[in-house]
N, C-alpha and C positions, 0 to 999 in steps of 0.2 A: 369373254370377261370373267376373271377368276378374283373373288373375293374370300376364298377359303381360308386365307392366313390373317385376316383382319379378325379384331375381337368378335368372338361369336355372341357376346351379350351387349354389344353397342349399338345395335339396331342399324347396322350397316346396309345400304341399298347400292347396288351395281348402278343403277341409271335412276335418277329421280326425273320423272317425265312429267312435266307440267306444261302443257303445250296447246296450242289452237289448230286452226286449220292449215292444211298444206304440209304436215309434218309426217314423218315416217320412220319406223325403225325396221330392218330388215336384215336377215342372215346374220344372227347374232346367238352365240352360245354362252350361257350364263352358269358359272360353277359356284356353288356356296356350300358352307359346312354342312355336313350330314350328321353332326353330333347332336344328341338330345338336348332339347332346350335352348337351341341356338335361336337367334333374333333376326336373321338375315334375310333380306329380300332381294330378288332378281330386279323387279321393277317396281317402283314406289310411285303413285298418282294420286294426288290429291284433287286435283279439278282441271279444267281446261275444256276445250271444245274442238277435238282433234278429229284425226283422219284415218290413218291406216297403219298396222303392225303385220309384220309376216315372216314366216320361215324362222321361228325363235325357239331356242332349246333351253329348258331349265332343270338343272340337276342340283337337288338338295335344297337347303334353306327353310326357314320358317314358312315363308310364302314364296311362292314362285313368282306371281304377280298380284300386287296388290293395287287395286285399280278402282278410279273415280273419275268421271268425265262426262261430258253431255252425250258424246255419240262417238263410236269407234267401229271400224269393221277390221276384222283380224283373222288371219288365215295361217295354217301351218305352225301349230304350236305342239311342242312336247314337253312334257313334265315328268320327271323321275325322282322318285326319293325325296319330295318336298313335303314338308307337315301338311300344308294347304297348297294344292297348287294354284287355285286362282280365287281370290275375293274380290267380288265387285262390292263395294261399299255405298256406291251411289252413281246413277245414270239417268239419261233420258231414253236411250235406245242403243244396245250394244247387239253386234252379230259377231258370233265366232264360227268358223268352219274349219275342218281339218285339224281336230284336236286330238291327241294322245296322252293320256294319264296313265302311268304305271307305277305301282307301289308307293303311292302317297297315302297319307292318313284321311286326308279329305280331298275330294276332285274340286268341287264348286261351293263356294259359300256365296249366295246372293241374298244378302240381308242388309238392308239400308239403315240409316239412322232413324227413320220414321217409326214410331211406337204406337200407332192408333189415331183415332180421330182428331184428337186434341195436339198431337205431336207436332213440332216445329222443325223436326228433323228431316233430313234429305232422303227420299226413298229411292231404291232402285226401280225405274219405271218399265222399262221392257227389255228383255234378255232373249236372245235366239241363239241356241246351240245346233249347229248342223254338222252332220259326219264326224261323229266323235267315238272314241273308245275309252272306256274307263275300266281299268283293270288292276285286280289286286289291291284295291283300295277300300277300306272299310265303310266309308259314308261317300257316296258317290255326288250327291248334290244335295245341299242344304238351303233351304230359301225361307222366307217369312211366312208365319201362318196368320199374321193379322189380317182381318177383313177389310181395313180402311188402311190406305196407303200401301197395300200390297202390291207385289211384283207380277207382272204379266211374262210367264216363261212358256217359251217353245222349244221343245226338242224334237229333232226330226233325224231319223236314221243314227241313233246313239246307241251304242253296244255297251251293255254291262257285263263284266265277267268277274266272278268271285266276289259279287256284292250282293247282300240280302235285300230282298223285296224291291228290285228295280225291273221296271218294265216299260217300254216304249213301243208304239205300233203307230204307223202313218202309212197313208197310200198317195202322197204327193211328193216330189222332189224338186230340189234345187239344183240347177246344171251349173258347175263352176270348174274352173282350173287355175292353178296357181299363176301369177304373173310371170310372163317370160322375162329373163334377164339380159339376154343379148350379148353375154359376154364373149362370145364366139365370133361376134363379127368384126370385121375390119372397117376401118374409116371409109372406104371405098363402097362398103355395102350398106352405109346409112347416107340418105340425102337429107340435107338440112334444106327446109323450104326457104330460108332466108339467104342461102347461097344460090338458090335458083330464082331470084328474083321477088320474093314475098318480102315485104316491108315489116308487117305487124306493128306499124306506128299509129293506128288509129285514124290515118288520114288517107292515105292510099287505098284504092281498091284492089285488093288482092285475088279477087275472084280468079282473072285469068291465069296468074302465077300458079295459084294451088292447084288449079285444074291441070296445067301442065306437067307440073312435077309429079302429081299423083299418077297421071296417066303413063308418064315417061317410068317412073318407078315399077308400077305394076307390071309394064310389059318386060322389063327385065329382072323382075323378082328381088328388088332390094326394099329394104325398109326406109320408110320416111320419118324423119323427126321434124315435129313443129315445137320450136322453142316458145318460151314465154313472149307474149304479145298480145296486142290487140287489133286483130284482123278484120279489115272491114270487107265484107261480102255483100255485093248488091245483084249476084244472080245464083243460080244453082252450081253447087260444089258437088262434083261427080266422083265418088270413091268406086273405083273398078273392083270387080269380085277379085278376091285373094289379096287385096291390099293389106300391108302390115305398116301400122302407123302408131308411132309412140309420141309423147308430148310432154310438156312442161306446164303445170297448171300455175306454178308461182315462181317468181324470179329468185 
């Protein structure tokens, strides 16, 4: 998405993302003005109760991503030459993993609207940043100094390069990987459980159908797709070692 030719003073955002559960943004590049004083944003988010974002790149702009939502899990973000890469202006709990910030003025601003004990503003509740690099950026992370309504921030495996007074140390790890996309699979390499007898209608017992397709697919090393549905299970569902399963949580 390229908004570089829009008015740099008009507060244009590429995506206004005000969403709830079951929503995803993936595999998007955002290009914005790199002129001094521009007001552009890649993602502008005021509220909601959302889900997942991954594999996003932001170049330029006043804000790469300006975020406010109850909770989100985010992985695979790159920010280059943004004035502020990320601002989280309110949340309950956010987790960001696999983040690269290069040559921005500020990496993260994690400051909500709450201003002390008597404030009725919305605060940033908890923020977790894992496996990140912030390089050639004068201010790495800016957060609230208020003792009341303050933010719980966890940094793990975060590297700071060419940034003053930044130090992170830890002894435990989160083990993750990016979600596979399966772009290279043909239709014959993906088994839809509804095409192999499962109903997902909330009435019929799908135990036998699920066990059958899972066993067959694992035996010939193909991927099983479980589309949205209400699957009645009245006995144990056996998932063989090495199974690959993808699904749809919302219609």
